[in-house]
C-alpha positions as CSV (number, residue, x, y, z in Angstrom):
1,M,70.8,27.3,-3.5
2,T,74.5,25.4,-5.1
3,Q,77.3,25.7,-4.0
4,A,78.6,28.7,-6.0
5,Q,75.0,30.9,-5.4
6,L,76.5,30.0,-0.9
7,E,79.8,31.1,-2.0
8,A,78.5,34.3,-3.9
9,L,76.1,34.8,-0.7
10,L,78.7,34.6,1.5
11,Q,80.9,37.3,-0.3
12,R,78.2,39.6,-0.7
13,L,78.0,39.4,3.0
14,T,81.2,39.7,4.0
15,E,81.9,42.7,1.8
16,R,79.0,44.4,3.6
17,L,79.9,43.5,6.8
18,A,83.4,44.5,6.5
19,V,82.4,48.3,5.1
20,A,80.1,48.1,8.3
21,I,82.9,47.5,10.5
22,Q,84.9,50.9,9.2
23,S,82.6,53.1,8.9
24,E,81.7,56.2,10.9
25,P,79.7,56.0,13.1
26,F,79.5,52.5,13.8
27,D,76.4,51.0,12.8
28,L,75.7,47.5,14.2
29,R,72.5,47.1,12.3
30,I,73.8,45.7,9.5
31,G,74.8,42.9,11.3
32,Q,70.6,41.8,12.0
33,Q,70.0,42.4,8.3
34,V,72.4,40.2,7.1
35,G,71.0,37.4,10.0
36,A,68.2,37.9,8.6
37,E,69.4,37.0,4.9
38,L,70.8,34.1,6.5
39,V,67.3,33.3,7.6
40,Q,65.9,33.9,4.2
41,A,68.7,31.6,2.3
42,H,67.9,28.7,4.5
43,I,71.0,28.3,6.7
44,A,68.2,27.0,9.0
45,S,70.0,25.2,12.1
46,A,72.2,26.4,15.0
47,E,75.0,24.7,13.4
48,G,74.3,26.3,10.3
49,L,74.7,29.8,11.0
50,G,77.8,28.9,13.7
51,R,80.2,27.7,10.3
52,T,78.7,30.5,8.5
53,I,80.0,33.5,11.2
54,E,83.0,31.8,11.2
55,V,83.3,31.6,7.3
56,I,82.5,35.2,7.4
57,Q,84.8,36.1,10.3
58,L,88.3,34.1,8.2
59,R,87.5,36.0,5.1
60,L,86.9,39.3,7.1
61,V,90.5,38.4,8.9
62,R,91.7,37.5,5.4
63,D,90.2,41.2,3.8
64,L,91.1,43.3,6.7
65,G,94.5,42.0,7.2
66,L,95.8,42.4,10.8
67,L,93.1,44.0,13.2
68,A,93.5,47.1,15.1
69,E,91.8,46.3,18.3
70,D,88.8,48.8,18.1
71,V,88.4,47.0,14.5
72,E,88.7,43.7,16.5
73,D,86.2,44.9,18.6
74,R,83.9,45.9,16.3
75,M,84.0,42.9,14.4
76,A,83.0,40.8,17.1
77,R,80.1,43.6,18.5
78,L,79.3,43.1,14.5
79,L,79.0,39.6,14.4
80,A,77.0,38.8,17.3
81,T,74.4,41.1,16.1
82,V,74.5,38.8,12.9
83,A,73.3,35.8,15.5
84,T,70.7,38.4,17.0
85,G,69.4,39.4,13.3
86,Y,69.7,35.6,12.4
87,A,67.2,34.5,15.6
88,R,64.9,37.4,15.2
89,A,64.1,36.1,12.0
90,L,63.9,33.4,12.2
91,R,61.1,33.3,15.1
92,D,59.4,35.3,13.2
93,R,59.6,33.3,10.0
94,T,58.5,30.9,12.2
95,L,55.4,32.9,13.8
96,D,54.9,33.6,10.5
97,E,54.6,29.6,8.9
98,Q,53.0,29.2,12.2
99,E,50.3,31.7,11.2
100,S,50.1,30.5,7.6
101,I,49.3,26.9,9.4
102,R,46.5,28.1,11.6
103,R,45.3,29.9,8.3
104,A,45.4,27.4,6.3
105,A,43.9,24.7,8.9
106,M,41.4,27.3,9.0
107,M,40.2,27.7,5.9
108,A,40.7,23.5,5.3
109,R,38.3,23.1,8.1
110,A,35.7,25.9,6.3
111,Q,35.8,23.8,3.1
112,A,35.5,20.6,5.5
113,E,32.3,21.8,6.8
114,R,31.2,23.1,4.0
115,A,31.5,20.1,1.8
116,L,30.0,18.8,4.7
117,R,26.9,20.9,5.1
118,E,26.7,19.8,0.9
119,S,27.3,16.4,2.0
120,E,24.4,16.4,4.6
121,A,21.9,18.7,2.2
122,R,22.3,16.4,-1.0
123,F,22.3,13.2,1.7
124,R,19.2,14.9,3.0
125,H,17.5,15.8,-0.1
126,Q,17.9,11.7,-1.3
127,A,16.7,10.8,1.9
128,T,13.3,13.0,1.8
129,H,12.3,13.1,-1.9
130,D,11.2,10.5,-4.3
131,P,14.2,9.9,-6.8
132,L,12.0,9.6,-10.0
133,T,10.2,12.5,-9.6
134,D,12.2,14.6,-7.3
135,L,9.2,14.5,-5.1
136,P,9.1,15.5,-1.3
137,N,8.5,11.4,-0.3
138,R,6.6,10.3,2.5
139,T,9.2,11.3,5.0
140,L,9.2,14.6,4.5
141,F,5.4,14.5,4.0
142,T,4.7,13.0,7.2
143,E,7.2,15.3,9.0
144,R,5.5,18.4,7.1
145,L,1.8,17.5,7.8
146,A,2.8,16.8,11.7
147,A,4.2,20.6,11.9
148,A,0.7,21.7,10.0
149,I,-1.1,20.0,12.8
150,D,0.6,21.4,15.5
151,A,0.7,24.7,13.4
152,A,-3.2,25.2,12.4
153,D,-6.8,24.6,13.9
154,R,-7.5,22.4,10.5
155,V,-5.5,20.1,7.9
156,G,-6.3,18.9,5.0
157,V,-5.0,16.0,3.3
158,C,-5.9,14.7,-0.5
159,F,-4.1,11.0,-1.5
160,L,-4.2,10.3,-5.0
161,D,-3.7,7.1,-7.2
162,L,-3.9,7.1,-11.0
163,D,-7.1,4.8,-12.1
164,R,-5.9,1.7,-14.1
165,F,-2.1,2.7,-14.0
166,K,-0.9,-0.9,-13.8
167,V,-2.5,-1.2,-17.9
168,V,0.3,1.4,-19.2
169,N,3.2,-0.9,-17.1
170,D,1.8,-4.0,-18.5
171,S,0.9,-2.6,-22.3
172,L,4.0,0.0,-22.8
173,G,6.6,-1.4,-20.1
174,H,7.7,0.1,-16.9
175,Q,9.6,2.7,-18.4
176,I,6.9,4.3,-20.3
177,G,5.0,4.0,-16.7
178,D,7.5,5.8,-14.8
179,L,8.1,8.5,-17.6
180,L,4.1,8.8,-16.8
181,L,4.3,9.3,-12.9
182,V,7.3,12.1,-14.1
183,S,4.4,14.0,-16.0
184,V,1.7,13.5,-13.4
185,A,4.4,14.9,-10.4
186,Q,5.1,17.7,-12.7
187,R,1.7,18.8,-13.4
188,L,1.2,18.6,-10.1
189,R,3.5,20.4,-8.6
190,R,2.5,22.6,-11.7
191,A,-1.3,23.0,-10.6
192,L,-0.9,22.9,-6.7
193,G,2.2,25.2,-7.0
194,E,1.4,26.6,-3.0
195,H,0.8,22.9,-1.7
196,L,3.1,20.2,-0.5
197,V,2.9,17.6,-3.2
198,A,4.7,14.3,-2.2
199,R,4.7,10.7,-3.9
200,L,4.6,8.0,-1.8
201,G,5.6,5.2,-4.2
202,G,3.9,3.5,-7.2
203,D,1.4,5.6,-8.7
204,E,-0.1,7.1,-5.1
205,F,0.7,10.6,-4.6
206,V,-0.7,12.7,-2.0
207,I,-1.0,16.2,-1.1
208,L,-1.1,18.2,2.0
209,V,-3.7,21.6,2.5
210,E,-2.5,23.4,5.4
211,R,-4.8,25.9,7.4
212,T,-8.0,25.1,6.1
213,A,-11.3,26.1,7.0
214,C,-13.8,23.9,5.8
215,T,-13.6,20.7,3.6
216,D,-14.4,22.6,0.6
217,D,-10.8,24.3,0.9
218,V,-9.5,20.3,0.3
219,V,-12.1,19.7,-2.5
220,E,-11.5,22.1,-4.8
221,V,-7.4,21.4,-4.7
222,A,-8.7,17.7,-5.4
223,E,-10.5,18.9,-8.6
224,R,-8.0,20.7,-9.7
225,A,-5.5,17.8,-9.3
226,L,-8.0,15.7,-11.1
227,A,-7.9,18.4,-13.6
228,A,-4.1,18.4,-13.9
229,V,-4.0,14.6,-14.0
230,S,-6.5,14.0,-16.7
231,E,-4.4,16.5,-19.3
232,P,-3.1,14.4,-22.2
233,A,0.6,13.6,-22.2
234,L,2.7,13.0,-24.6
235,V,5.6,10.4,-24.0
236,E,7.9,8.6,-26.0
237,G,5.7,9.2,-29.1
238,H,2.7,7.5,-26.9
239,E,-0.5,10.4,-25.9
240,L,-1.8,9.0,-22.7
241,T,-4.4,10.1,-20.9
242,V,-5.3,8.3,-17.1
243,S,-7.5,9.6,-14.5
244,A,-6.9,9.5,-11.0
245,S,-9.2,8.8,-7.9
246,I,-8.6,10.9,-4.5
247,G,-9.6,10.5,-1.0
248,I,-10.2,13.5,0.9
249,V,-9.4,14.0,4.1
250,E,-10.6,17.2,6.3
251,R,-10.6,17.8,10.0
252,P,-9.7,20.1,12.9
253,A,-5.7,19.5,13.8
254,A,-6.6,18.6,17.6
255,G,-6.7,14.8,18.5
256,T,-5.5,14.2,15.5
257,S,-2.0,12.4,13.9
258,P,-0.6,12.1,10.6
259,M,-1.0,8.3,11.1
260,E,-4.6,8.5,11.4
261,L,-5.5,11.2,8.7
262,M,-3.0,9.0,6.0
263,R,-5.0,6.1,7.2
264,A,-8.2,7.7,7.2
265,A,-7.3,9.0,3.6
266,D,-6.1,6.3,2.3
267,S,-9.8,4.3,3.0
268,T,-11.5,7.0,1.7
269,L,-9.6,7.0,-1.6
270,H,-10.8,3.1,-1.5
271,W,-13.9,4.2,-1.5
272,A,-13.4,6.9,-4.4
273,K,-12.0,3.8,-6.4
274,A,-14.5,1.2,-5.6
275,A,-17.4,4.2,-7.3
276,G,-15.4,3.7,-10.6
277,G,-12.6,6.1,-10.5
278,A,-11.8,9.6,-11.9
279,R,-13.3,11.0,-8.4
280,W,-13.1,12.6,-5.3
281,S,-14.7,11.0,-2.1
282,V,-14.7,12.5,1.1
283,F,-14.4,10.8,4.0
284,D,-17.2,9.9,6.5
285,A,-16.2,8.4,9.9
286,D,-19.7,6.1,10.3
287,R,-19.0,4.9,7.1
288,N,-15.6,4.3,8.4
289,R,-17.0,2.7,11.6
290,R,-18.7,-0.2,9.3
291,E,-15.9,-0.8,7.6
292,L,-13.5,-1.4,10.1
293,A,-16.2,-3.7,11.9
294,R,-16.2,-5.8,8.5
295,Y,-13.1,-5.7,8.1
296,A,-12.4,-7.6,11.5
297,L,-15.4,-9.9,11.2
298,S,-14.1,-11.0,8.0
299,A,-10.3,-11.7,9.7
300,A,-12.0,-13.6,12.5
301,I,-13.5,-16.2,10.2
302,P,-10.4,-18.6,9.9
303,A,-10.2,-18.7,13.7
304,A,-14.0,-19.2,13.8
305,L,-13.7,-22.1,12.0
306,D,-11.1,-23.8,14.0
307,R,-12.9,-22.9,17.1
308,G,-16.0,-24.6,15.9
309,E,-17.8,-21.1,16.2
310,F,-19.9,-21.8,12.9
311,Y,-23.3,-24.4,12.9
312,L,-26.0,-25.0,10.7
313,D,-29.8,-24.7,10.4
314,Y,-31.9,-25.8,7.9
315,Q,-35.1,-25.0,6.6
316,P,-37.7,-28.0,4.9
317,L,-38.1,-27.4,1.2
318,T,-41.5,-29.2,1.4
319,S,-44.0,-30.7,-1.7
320,L,-47.2,-28.7,-2.9
321,R,-48.2,-31.8,-4.1
322,D,-48.5,-33.8,-0.6
323,G,-46.8,-31.7,1.6
324,R,-43.5,-34.0,2.1
325,V,-40.2,-32.7,3.1
326,L,-38.4,-33.3,0.5
327,G,-34.7,-31.5,1.2
328,M,-33.2,-29.8,3.3
329,E,-31.8,-26.2,2.6
330,A,-28.3,-25.8,5.0
331,L,-27.7,-22.4,5.6
332,V,-25.0,-21.5,7.9
333,R,-24.9,-19.8,11.1
334,W,-22.1,-17.8,13.1
335,R,-21.9,-18.0,16.9
336,H,-19.7,-15.2,17.4
337,P,-18.4,-14.7,21.1
338,E,-19.3,-11.2,21.0
339,L,-22.0,-10.3,18.4
340,G,-24.1,-13.4,19.3
341,V,-25.7,-15.7,16.8
342,L,-25.0,-14.0,12.9
343,R,-26.7,-14.9,9.9
344,P,-25.7,-15.5,6.5
345,D,-26.1,-12.0,5.4
346,S,-23.3,-10.7,7.9
347,F,-20.8,-12.3,6.5
348,I,-21.0,-14.7,3.5
349,G,-20.3,-11.4,1.3
350,L,-17.1,-11.1,3.2
351,A,-16.2,-14.3,2.8
352,E,-16.5,-13.7,-1.1
353,E,-14.5,-10.6,-1.1
354,T,-11.4,-12.1,0.8
355,G,-11.6,-15.6,-0.9
356,L,-12.4,-17.5,2.9
357,I,-15.5,-18.3,1.2
358,V,-13.7,-21.3,-0.5
359,R,-12.3,-23.0,3.4
360,L,-16.4,-21.5,4.4
361,G,-18.2,-23.2,1.8
362,A,-15.4,-26.5,2.2
363,W,-16.5,-26.7,5.7
364,V,-20.6,-26.2,4.6
365,L,-20.5,-29.0,2.5
366,A,-18.9,-31.3,4.3
367,E,-21.0,-30.7,7.5
368,A,-23.9,-30.8,5.8
369,C,-22.9,-34.2,4.0
370,R,-22.3,-35.5,7.4
371,E,-25.2,-34.6,9.4
372,A,-27.8,-35.3,6.1
373,R,-25.8,-39.3,6.3
374,R,-27.6,-39.7,10.0
375,W,-31.1,-38.4,8.8
376,T,-34.2,-40.9,9.0
377,D,-37.8,-41.0,7.8
378,P,-40.9,-43.2,8.7
379,S,-41.3,-43.5,5.2
380,G,-38.0,-45.1,4.3
381,D,-36.9,-42.1,1.8
382,P,-34.9,-39.4,3.8
383,P,-34.9,-35.9,2.6
384,F,-31.7,-34.5,0.4
385,V,-29.8,-31.5,1.6
386,S,-28.8,-28.7,-0.6
387,V,-26.4,-26.9,-0.1
388,N,-25.2,-23.4,-2.0
389,L,-21.4,-23.3,-3.4
390,A,-20.2,-19.7,-3.7
391,V,-18.5,-18.4,-7.6
392,Q,-15.2,-19.5,-5.8
393,Q,-16.2,-22.8,-5.1
394,V,-17.6,-24.0,-8.6
395,R,-14.7,-22.7,-10.5
396,R,-12.0,-24.6,-8.7
397,P,-10.5,-27.3,-10.5
398,G,-11.0,-29.6,-7.6
399,L,-14.9,-29.7,-6.9
400,V,-15.4,-33.0,-8.5
401,D,-12.6,-34.5,-6.3
402,E,-13.7,-32.8,-3.4
403,V,-17.5,-34.0,-3.4
404,R,-16.7,-37.3,-4.9
405,E,-14.4,-37.8,-1.6
406,L,-16.9,-36.2,0.5
407,L,-19.7,-38.5,-0.5
408,R,-17.2,-41.7,-0.4
409,R,-16.5,-40.2,3.8
410,T,-19.7,-39.7,4.8
411,G,-21.6,-42.7,3.2
412,L,-24.0,-40.2,1.5
413,P,-25.9,-41.4,-1.4
414,P,-25.3,-38.8,-4.3
415,G,-28.9,-38.5,-5.0
416,R,-29.7,-36.6,-1.8
417,L,-26.6,-34.1,-2.0
418,Q,-28.3,-30.6,-4.2
419,L,-25.7,-28.1,-5.0
420,E,-27.6,-24.8,-5.5
421,I,-25.1,-22.3,-8.0
422,T,-26.5,-18.9,-8.7
423,E,-28.0,-18.3,-12.3
424,S,-24.9,-15.9,-12.6
425,T,-22.6,-18.6,-12.7
426,M,-24.4,-21.0,-14.0
427,M,-24.7,-18.5,-17.5
428,S,-21.0,-17.9,-17.3
429,T,-18.9,-18.4,-21.0
430,A,-16.2,-20.8,-19.2
431,E,-17.1,-24.2,-20.0
432,E,-14.7,-25.9,-16.9
433,P,-17.2,-25.4,-14.4
434,V,-20.5,-26.5,-16.3
435,R,-18.4,-29.9,-17.0
436,A,-17.6,-30.3,-13.4
437,L,-21.1,-30.2,-13.3
438,R,-22.1,-32.5,-15.6
439,V,-19.8,-34.5,-13.7
440,L,-21.5,-34.5,-10.6
441,A,-24.7,-35.0,-11.9
442,D,-23.7,-38.2,-13.9
443,L,-22.9,-39.5,-10.4
444,G,-26.0,-38.9,-9.3
445,V,-26.0,-35.8,-7.4
446,R,-28.5,-33.2,-8.1
447,I,-27.9,-29.9,-9.2
448,A,-30.2,-26.5,-8.8
449,I,-30.0,-23.3,-9.7
450,D,-30.8,-20.6,-6.8
451,D,-32.6,-17.3,-7.1
452,F,-33.7,-17.9,-10.8
453,G,-34.9,-15.1,-12.6
454,T,-33.2,-12.4,-11.1
455,G,-30.1,-12.7,-13.0
456,Y,-29.3,-13.3,-17.2
457,C,-31.8,-15.7,-18.0
458,N,-30.8,-17.6,-21.1
459,L,-33.0,-20.4,-21.6
460,A,-31.7,-21.9,-24.5
461,Y,-28.1,-22.2,-22.7
462,L,-30.3,-23.3,-19.9
463,R,-31.3,-26.4,-22.1
464,G,-28.0,-28.2,-22.2
465,L,-26.9,-27.7,-18.5
466,P,-27.7,-30.6,-16.4
467,V,-30.2,-29.0,-13.9
468,T,-32.6,-31.0,-11.9
469,E,-34.1,-28.0,-10.4
470,L,-34.9,-24.0,-10.4
471,K,-35.3,-22.4,-7.5
472,V,-37.4,-19.2,-8.0
473,A,-36.2,-15.7,-6.4
474,G,-38.9,-14.5,-4.2
475,E,-39.4,-11.3,-5.3
476,F,-42.1,-13.1,-7.3
477,V,-43.5,-15.2,-4.9
478,T,-44.4,-11.4,-2.7
479,G,-46.6,-10.5,-5.6
480,L,-48.4,-13.5,-4.8
481,R,-50.0,-12.3,-1.5
482,D,-51.8,-9.7,-3.4
483,P,-55.1,-11.1,-4.5
484,A,-56.0,-9.0,-7.5
485,S,-52.3,-9.0,-8.7
486,R,-51.7,-11.4,-11.7
487,T,-48.6,-10.1,-13.2
488,D,-46.5,-12.2,-11.1
489,E,-48.5,-15.4,-10.8
490,Q,-48.3,-15.5,-14.6
491,I,-44.5,-14.9,-15.0
492,L,-44.0,-17.7,-12.5
493,A,-46.9,-19.8,-14.4
494,A,-44.9,-19.3,-17.8
495,L,-41.2,-20.3,-15.8
496,V,-43.0,-23.5,-14.7
497,S,-44.2,-24.5,-18.1
498,L,-41.5,-24.2,-19.4
499,A,-39.1,-25.5,-16.4
500,H,-41.4,-28.8,-16.9
501,A,-41.0,-28.6,-20.4
502,L,-36.9,-28.6,-20.0
503,K,-38.4,-32.0,-17.4
504,V,-36.9,-29.6,-14.7
505,T,-38.8,-29.5,-11.2
506,V,-39.1,-25.9,-10.0
507,T,-39.3,-24.6,-5.8
508,A,-40.9,-21.4,-5.0
509,E,-38.6,-19.3,-2.6
510,G,-39.8,-16.8,-0.2
511,V,-43.6,-18.7,1.0
512,E,-45.2,-16.8,3.4
513,T,-49.0,-17.3,3.7
514,A,-50.9,-20.2,2.8
515,E,-52.6,-18.5,0.1
516,Q,-49.5,-17.7,-1.7
517,A,-48.9,-22.0,-1.4
518,E,-52.5,-22.6,-2.9
519,R,-51.7,-20.1,-6.1
520,L,-48.0,-21.8,-6.0
521,R,-50.1,-25.2,-6.0
522,A,-52.3,-23.8,-8.8
523,I,-50.0,-23.3,-11.3
524,G,-48.5,-26.3,-10.9
525,C,-45.1,-25.3,-8.9
526,D,-43.7,-28.7,-7.1
527,A,-42.2,-27.4,-4.1
528,A,-41.7,-24.4,-2.5
529,Q,-39.8,-22.9,0.5
530,G,-40.2,-19.4,2.9
531,W,-41.3,-19.8,6.9
532,H,-45.0,-20.9,6.2
533,F,-43.4,-24.4,5.6
534,G,-40.5,-24.0,8.5
535,R,-38.5,-21.3,9.8
536,P,-34.2,-22.6,9.5
537,G,-33.4,-24.7,12.5
538,P,-31.6,-28.0,13.9
539,A,-32.6,-30.9,10.7
540,A,-34.5,-32.4,13.9
541,Q,-37.2,-29.9,13.7
542,H,-38.2,-30.6,10.6
543,L,-37.6,-34.5,10.4
544,G,-40.3,-36.7,10.8
545,R,-43.4,-34.2,10.6
546,S,-46.4,-34.9,9.6
547,P,-47.5,-33.3,5.9
548,A,-49.5,-30.8,6.4
549,L,-50.1,-28.9,3.0
550,S,-51.2,-25.8,5.3
551,G,-47.5,-26.0,6.6
552,T,-46.1,-24.9,10.1
553,T,-44.6,-21.4,11.5
554,V,-42.5,-23.1,14.0
């Protein structure tokens, strides 16, 4: 308020009070009104009020001239009501302001709480949903799965993984791969709207099937999911078609947990993948137990090597011409602390799957060379040792150096070491493994093809390989037990003839009877291996044995 405005206000209030003082009947309410107007004019302090009343009083005296006693009394009383009205108006304004402040505070609090709830909802959504597809993520799926287990008698889960999705990423880029995942997520949500579909990460999705009656309920969901995924998708101008594999678990809710269900579904998904993909597989408890046992066995191999639990038995390779032990094949055994002695078929496949076969095979090769160096024979011509090499070992760049160093360290002559390679390994188109075998053959190491006749037999290719021996698979020898059967004998005769033409010796595997041995000798087979000539055992069991074409069954 400017000074002029304040002067005008005071003049107006003075005039109103002057009229009120002389009015009949005398009414004090005008003073209260004037006091309220002073508050409205923001004269809001005791000092300000006092000085204002002084100004008004001086103007009243000036305007009214000499006051009669009655008029002066009226003026005093009226001015007192101005102070009273002022106090009441100031109190009311304060209360109003306090109420406004309270209401504003309540409104601000409500807005803050609403903003907090909205923020919490956004954070909750971000924490429980996949940022790429906006599907529920692992966290939310696990919560819903736990709730379903608590609320239902039976529950089912489909664990879905896209087949060969990596090809899309590698060939078209991750951006196209991400858009394809978004498309798959939309199709799954559309096709399975009544079920919770979540993305766990990568190209893995999972579907919750609540309150199932039997496994067929989940199978039906899985088939719908496979159909939805297989629909062609147009992504950035690329028409893409993908398939999926699904692991299905359906079981009573009692006694299970989200972790157990997910682990079982994950294992079953791998079964579907291993079967070729584009299909579903149902969890099988017996198969799962076998898989877990296999995994535990493979995981124990490194420690078993460190503890010296592996050892070698040997089986003789016997000449069919004079009965001498020409060589002995090293056969690895595992003296397992809980399962007893395990044969190779129990763990070699596992070692190959996990890559542990390289370390295990290296140990077998080194141990066989070390033990063979100590073998003696009365004739002065001790047998060679024959060691199987896995595919991974043959393809290792350092194979030649490893063998050369072993021979140097053990003192074993190269001619007393035979390396057995499977036929499929030898027929590989890769040149490096063949080159390594040629170098070893040049050193004097014997090279044999194991289980010959069961793989891809390219005799033209075989002609150029550094092979000294063919070990014919036992499947052909089995037929020689039947005197009336001539087919296998004719096949074996042809193989022996071809091998000899290539200047390669032939050893028949799986010889169990004297009749088989005799028929093999008759067709010109060079050597034989099998229970008829000796069961696997310590090397000393076969060393120094007298030649005996009839064999022995120790």
